[in-house]
ChimeraX commands (.cxc) that place a marker at each C-alpha (Angstrom):
marker #1 position 42.05,-13.42,37.85 radius 0.5
marker #1 position 42.86,-12.50,34.08 radius 0.5
marker #1 position 42.48,-9.41,32.28 radius 0.5
marker #1 position 38.99,-8.51,30.39 radius 0.5
marker #1 position 40.57,-6.95,27.52 radius 0.5
marker #1 position 43.01,-9.45,26.79 radius 0.5
marker #1 position 39.49,-11.80,25.91 radius 0.5
marker #1 position 37.75,-9.23,22.99 radius 0.5
marker #1 position 38.70,-7.66,19.96 radius 0.5
marker #1 position 40.87,-4.95,19.86 radius 0.5
marker #1 position 38.11,-2.62,19.28 radius 0.5
marker #1 position 36.58,-3.40,21.91 radius 0.5
marker #1 position 39.98,-2.81,24.52 radius 0.5
marker #1 position 39.39,0.80,25.02 radius 0.5
marker #1 position 35.77,0.51,25.65 radius 0.5
marker #1 position 37.03,-2.15,27.72 radius 0.5
marker #1 position 39.40,0.05,29.62 radius 0.5
marker #1 position 36.75,2.94,30.54 radius 0.5
marker #1 position 34.40,0.01,31.46 radius 0.5
marker #1 position 31.91,0.56,28.59 radius 0.5
marker #1 position 32.82,-3.13,26.77 radius 0.5
marker #1 position 28.94,-3.54,26.63 radius 0.5
marker #1 position 28.28,-0.44,23.81 radius 0.5
marker #1 position 30.37,-2.07,21.26 radius 0.5
marker #1 position 33.42,-1.37,18.90 radius 0.5
marker #1 position 34.49,1.74,18.69 radius 0.5
marker #1 position 32.57,3.76,16.03 radius 0.5
marker #1 position 35.04,5.32,13.09 radius 0.5
marker #1 position 33.93,9.07,11.33 radius 0.5
marker #1 position 32.44,7.38,8.25 radius 0.5
marker #1 position 29.93,5.46,10.52 radius 0.5
marker #1 position 29.26,8.52,12.91 radius 0.5
marker #1 position 28.56,10.86,9.97 radius 0.5
marker #1 position 26.28,8.51,8.43 radius 0.5
marker #1 position 24.52,7.38,11.61 radius 0.5
marker #1 position 24.02,11.57,12.48 radius 0.5
marker #1 position 22.84,12.27,8.87 radius 0.5
marker #1 position 20.21,9.39,9.46 radius 0.5
marker #1 position 19.17,10.57,12.88 radius 0.5
marker #1 position 18.69,14.45,11.66 radius 0.5
marker #1 position 16.97,13.22,8.79 radius 0.5
marker #1 position 14.39,11.45,10.79 radius 0.5
marker #1 position 14.28,14.00,13.14 radius 0.5
marker #1 position 13.65,16.40,10.47 radius 0.5
marker #1 position 10.46,14.28,9.28 radius 0.5
marker #1 position 9.38,14.03,12.37 radius 0.5
marker #1 position 9.38,17.46,13.30 radius 0.5
marker #1 position 8.07,18.24,9.82 radius 0.5
marker #1 position 4.70,15.56,10.66 radius 0.5
marker #1 position 4.09,17.46,14.20 radius 0.5
marker #1 position 4.12,21.11,12.12 radius 0.5
marker #1 position 1.52,19.81,10.37 radius 0.5
marker #1 position -0.32,18.23,12.15 radius 0.5
marker #1 position -0.32,20.87,14.34 radius 0.5
marker #1 position -1.22,23.79,12.01 radius 0.5
marker #1 position -4.54,21.48,10.48 radius 0.5
marker #1 position -5.38,21.37,13.79 radius 0.5
marker #1 position -5.38,24.88,15.22 radius 0.5
marker #1 position -4.98,26.72,12.05 radius 0.5
marker #1 position -1.97,29.54,11.02 radius 0.5
marker #1 position -1.69,32.23,12.79 radius 0.5
marker #1 position 0.27,35.79,12.18 radius 0.5
marker #1 position 3.47,34.75,14.63 radius 0.5
marker #1 position 3.72,31.57,12.99 radius 0.5
marker #1 position 4.49,33.71,9.80 radius 0.5
marker #1 position 7.87,35.16,11.74 radius 0.5
marker #1 position 10.91,33.69,11.01 radius 0.5
marker link #1:1,2 radius 0.2
marker link #1:2,3 radius 0.2
marker link #1:3,4 radius 0.2
marker link #1:4,5 radius 0.2
marker link #1:5,6 radius 0.2
marker link #1:6,7 radius 0.2
marker link #1:7,8 radius 0.2
marker link #1:8,9 radius 0.2
marker link #1:9,10 radius 0.2
marker link #1:10,11 radius 0.2
marker link #1:11,12 radius 0.2
marker link #1:12,13 radius 0.2
marker link #1:13,14 radius 0.2
marker link #1:14,15 radius 0.2
marker link #1:15,16 radius 0.2
marker link #1:16,17 radius 0.2
marker link #1:17,18 radius 0.2
marker link #1:18,19 radius 0.2
marker link #1:19,20 radius 0.2
marker link #1:20,21 radius 0.2
marker link #1:21,22 radius 0.2
marker link #1:22,23 radius 0.2
marker link #1:23,24 radius 0.2
marker link #1:24,25 radius 0.2
marker link #1:25,26 radius 0.2
marker link #1:26,27 radius 0.2
marker link #1:27,28 radius 0.2
marker link #1:28,29 radius 0.2
marker link #1:29,30 radius 0.2
marker link #1:30,31 radius 0.2
marker link #1:31,32 radius 0.2
marker link #1:32,33 radius 0.2
marker link #1:33,34 radius 0.2
marker link #1:34,35 radius 0.2
marker link #1:35,36 radius 0.2
marker link #1:36,37 radius 0.2
marker link #1:37,38 radius 0.2
marker link #1:38,39 radius 0.2
marker link #1:39,40 radius 0.2
marker link #1:40,41 radius 0.2
marker link #1:41,42 radius 0.2
marker link #1:42,43 radius 0.2
marker link #1:43,44 radius 0.2
marker link #1:44,45 radius 0.2
marker link #1:45,46 radius 0.2
marker link #1:46,47 radius 0.2
marker link #1:47,48 radius 0.2
marker link #1:48,49 radius 0.2
marker link #1:49,50 radius 0.2
marker link #1:50,51 radius 0.2
marker link #1:51,52 radius 0.2
marker link #1:52,53 radius 0.2
marker link #1:53,54 radius 0.2
marker link #1:54,55 radius 0.2
marker link #1:55,56 radius 0.2
marker link #1:56,57 radius 0.2
marker link #1:57,58 radius 0.2
marker link #1:58,59 radius 0.2
marker link #1:59,60 radius 0.2
marker link #1:60,61 radius 0.2
marker link #1:61,62 radius 0.2
marker link #1:62,63 radius 0.2
marker link #1:63,64 radius 0.2
marker link #1:64,65 radius 0.2
marker link #1:65,66 radius 0.2
marker link #1:66,67 radius 0.2
view
C-alpha cells in the first residue's frame, strides 16, 4: 500500500496528512484576503437589501433611528 500524499502535488500534502485532501490546495494569504473581501461585500449587499425591504414593508420606527 502506498502513501496517498506521495501521489498528489505539494500543495495537497499538508491537507492529505490531515485527512482533508478533498478541499483543494493550501490557500495563501492573498487568496484568503481576496475571498474574504468578496464574501464581506456579498454579505453587506444582502444585509442592505433585506434591511431596505424590511423598512419598506414595516416602515421606520424611532428605535430604528438609534445607533
